[in-house]
C-alpha positions in Angstrom: 28.2 7.5 -11.5 30.1 4.2 -11.3 29.5 1.7 -8.6 33.0 2.4 -7.1 32.3 6.1 -6.8 28.8 5.5 -5.5 29.8 3.0 -2.8 31.5 5.5 -0.4 28.3 7.6 -0.5 26.2 4.6 0.5 28.5 4.0 3.5 28.3 7.6 4.5 24.5 7.5 4.2 24.3 4.4 6.4 26.5 6.1 9.0 24.5 9.4 9.0 21.1 7.8 9.2 22.2 5.4 11.9 23.5 8.3 13.9 20.1 10.1 13.5 18.3 6.9 14.6 20.4 6.8 17.8 19.6 10.5 18.4 15.9 9.7 18.2 16.3 6.8 20.6 18.2 9.1 23.0 15.5 11.8 22.8 12.4 9.5 23.3 10.6 9.7 26.6 10.8 5.9 27.0 12.0 2.8 25.1 8.4 1.5 25.5 7.0 4.3 23.3 4.7 2.9 20.6 5.9 3.2 17.0 2.8 4.4 15.1 4.2 3.3 11.7 5.0 -0.2 13.0 1.9 -1.4 14.8 2.6 -3.5 17.8 6.2 -2.4 18.1 7.8 -0.3 20.8 10.8 1.8 20.2 13.0 -0.9 21.7 11.5 -3.4 19.3 12.4 -1.1 16.4 16.0 -0.5 17.7 16.4 -4.3 18.2 15.2 -4.9 14.6 17.6 -2.3 13.1 20.6 -3.5 15.0 19.8 -7.1 14.3 19.7 -6.3 10.6 23.1 -4.5 10.7 24.7 -7.5 12.5 22.9 -10.0 10.3 24.1 -8.4 7.1 27.6 -7.9 8.4 27.7 -11.7 8.9 26.3 -12.3 5.5 28.8 -10.1 3.7 31.7 -11.8 5.5 30.5 -15.4 5.3 28.1 -16.2 2.5 28.0 -16.6 -1.2 25.0 -16.3 -3.7 22.8 -19.4 -3.5 23.7 -20.3 0.2 20.9 -21.0 2.6 19.5 -18.1 4.6 21.7 -17.5 7.7 20.2 -17.5 11.2 19.6 -14.4 13.3 19.9 -16.2 16.6 21.7 -14.5 19.4 21.4 -10.9 18.1 19.1 -9.4 20.8 20.0 -5.9 21.9 20.3 -4.8 25.5 17.2 -3.1 27.1 18.9 -0.4 29.1 19.0 2.9 27.0 22.7 3.8 27.3 23.7 0.2 26.6 21.3 0.0 23.7 22.6 3.2 22.1 26.2 1.8 22.4 24.9 -1.5 20.9 23.4 0.3 18.0 26.6 2.2 17.3 28.6 -1.0 17.4 26.1 -2.8 15.1 26.5 0.0 12.5 30.3 -0.2 12.8 30.2 -3.9 12.3 28.2 -3.5 9.1 30.3 -0.7 7.7 33.5 -2.6 8.5 32.2 -5.7 6.7 31.1 -3.6 3.7 34.4 -1.8 3.4 36.4 -5.0 3.7 34.4 -6.8 1.0 34.2 -3.9 -1.4 31.3 -3.1 -3.8 31.9 -6.0 -6.2 31.9 -8.7 -3.5 29.1 -11.2 -3.7 27.0 -12.8 -1.0 23.6 -14.3 -0.2 20.5 -12.0 -0.6 16.8 -12.6 -0.4 15.8 -10.7 -3.5 15.8 -11.8 -7.2 19.1 -10.8 -8.8 17.5 -8.9 -11.6 17.7 -5.1 -11.1 19.5 -5.6 -7.8 22.4 -8.1 -7.9 23.6 -10.2 -5.0 26.6 -7.9 -4.4 27.9 -6.0 -1.4 27.0 -2.7 -3.1 23.4 -3.8 -3.4 23.4 -4.8 0.3 24.7 -1.4 1.2 22.0 0.3 -0.8 19.4 -1.9 0.9 20.7 -0.9 4.3 20.6 2.8 3.4 16.8 2.4 2.8 16.3 0.4 6.0 18.1 3.0 8.1 16.4 5.8 6.3 12.8 4.5 6.9 13.4 3.2 10.4 15.0 6.5 11.4 11.7 8.2 10.4 9.9 5.5 12.5 12.0 6.3 15.5 11.5 10.0 15.1 7.8 9.4 14.9 7.9 7.4 18.1 9.9 10.2 19.9 7.4 12.8 18.7 9.7 14.6 16.2 9.2 13.1 12.7 11.3 14.8 10.0 11.3 14.8 6.2 13.6 12.3 4.7 16.9 13.8 3.3 16.3 14.3 -0.5 19.4 12.4 -1.8 18.6 9.3 0.3 14.9 9.5 -0.5 15.4 9.7 -4.2 17.7 6.7 -4.1 15.3 4.8 -1.8 12.6 5.2 -4.4 14.7 3.5 -7.1 16.1 0.9 -4.7 12.6 -0.1 -3.7 11.6 -0.5 -7.3 14.8 -2.4 -8.1 15.0 -4.7 -5.0 11.5 -5.1 -3.8 9.4 -4.7 -6.9 11.4 -6.2 -9.7 10.3 -9.9 -9.8 9.5 -12.6 -12.3 6.3 -13.6 -10.5 3.4 -13.0 -13.0 1.1 -10.1 -12.4 -2.4 -11.6 -11.9 -4.4 -8.7 -13.3 -4.4 -6.8 -16.5 -1.0 -5.3 -17.6 -0.5 -1.9 -16.1 2.1 0.9 -15.7 2.6 3.2 -12.8 4.7 6.3 -13.0 6.4 7.9 -10.0 7.5 11.6 -10.2 9.6 13.1 -7.5 9.5 16.9 -7.4 13.2 17.3 -6.7 14.1 15.3 -9.8 13.7 11.7 -10.8 10.9 9.8 -12.6 10.4 6.1 -12.9 7.9 3.7 -14.6 6.9 0.4 -13.1 5.4 -2.1 -15.5 3.5 -5.2 -14.4 2.3 -8.0 -16.7 2.6 -11.7 -17.2 6.4 -11.4 -17.1 6.4 -10.0 -13.6 7.3 -6.5 -12.5 10.2 -4.2 -13.7 11.0 -0.5 -13.8 12.7 2.0 -16.0 13.9 5.5 -15.4 11.9 8.1 -17.3 12.9 11.2 -19.1 10.3 13.9 -19.8 10.2 12.7 -23.4 9.5 9.1 -22.3 6.7 10.2 -20.0 5.1 12.3 -22.7 5.4 9.5 -25.3 3.1 7.0 -23.7 0.4 7.5 -21.0 0.6 5.3 -17.9 -2.3 3.5 -16.2 -1.6 5.8 -13.2 0.9 8.3 -12.0 1.9 9.7 -8.6 3.5 13.1 -8.0 5.1 14.2 -4.7 8.3 15.1 -3.0 11.0 12.4 -2.8 10.4 12.1 0.9 6.6 11.6 0.4 7.2 9.1 -2.4 9.6 7.0 -0.4 7.3 7.1 2.7 4.4 6.1 0.5 6.2 3.1 -1.0 7.0 1.9 2.5 3.4 2.5 3.5 4.3 5.1 6.1 1.8 7.7 4.7 -1.5 7.2 2.9 -1.9 7.5 -0.9 -4.1 10.6 -0.4 -1.1 12.5 0.8 0.2 12.7 -2.8 -1.4 13.7 -6.1 -2.5 10.8 -8.3 -3.6 10.7 -11.9 -5.3 7.9 -13.7 -6.4 4.6 -12.1 -6.6 5.5 -8.4 -6.9 1.8 -7.4 -3.7 0.6 -9.1 -1.5 1.6 -6.2 -3.5 -0.5 -3.7 -3.4 -3.4 -6.1 0.4 -3.1 -6.4 0.8 -2.9 -2.6 -1.4 -6.0 -2.3 0.4 -7.9 -5.0 -2.5 -7.8 -7.5 
């Protein structure tokens, strides 16, 4: 799928996950509800964080170029009354979507990640915001007492986006070289390699996986895999083969 065909799907995913987030906020008994997956945060804190991110990235897409200094988030606090907060969340999402549409997938902007597997483009920003909306909607549902499985399409993409944006770096791996395979039951396998050159990933075919044995491998649904990567569920929730300690070392940076 080309970037231009993929881009409208990303915008739709942001819109749908953001709507699901607002539904969770509306259904919660109180905005002061604790968010178990984000220790120390209330549901209001989570809503403020997501809306702040939407407005922050809308500004970045419209006003920055690669290499610029990181913009400020000052003045983006959300209202505390529920009805006003839900309207603020909807407006935040619309600001983001409007900025993404206007700039188009090939537009360039500032970004915090290394431009290796994820470039500093508007399409990469959209993909990052899908993952943020996806995981934080789960967080909000958890706080409101009704956690749901992540939608499969979004979850599969979130796995690869995490490996591309968060994990692909040139910072040397401090331990022995290692490989971790991730296998989503609904389809999709990836191999993360860490060594002195940093961390990188490749998509795996069945033949690739059979050709060389990884240091460790994890098997689960796409929803479980994405939630594991964002440390929303424990490693014991999934089936692991090989070096059981590798995942913890990866999560701790070595």
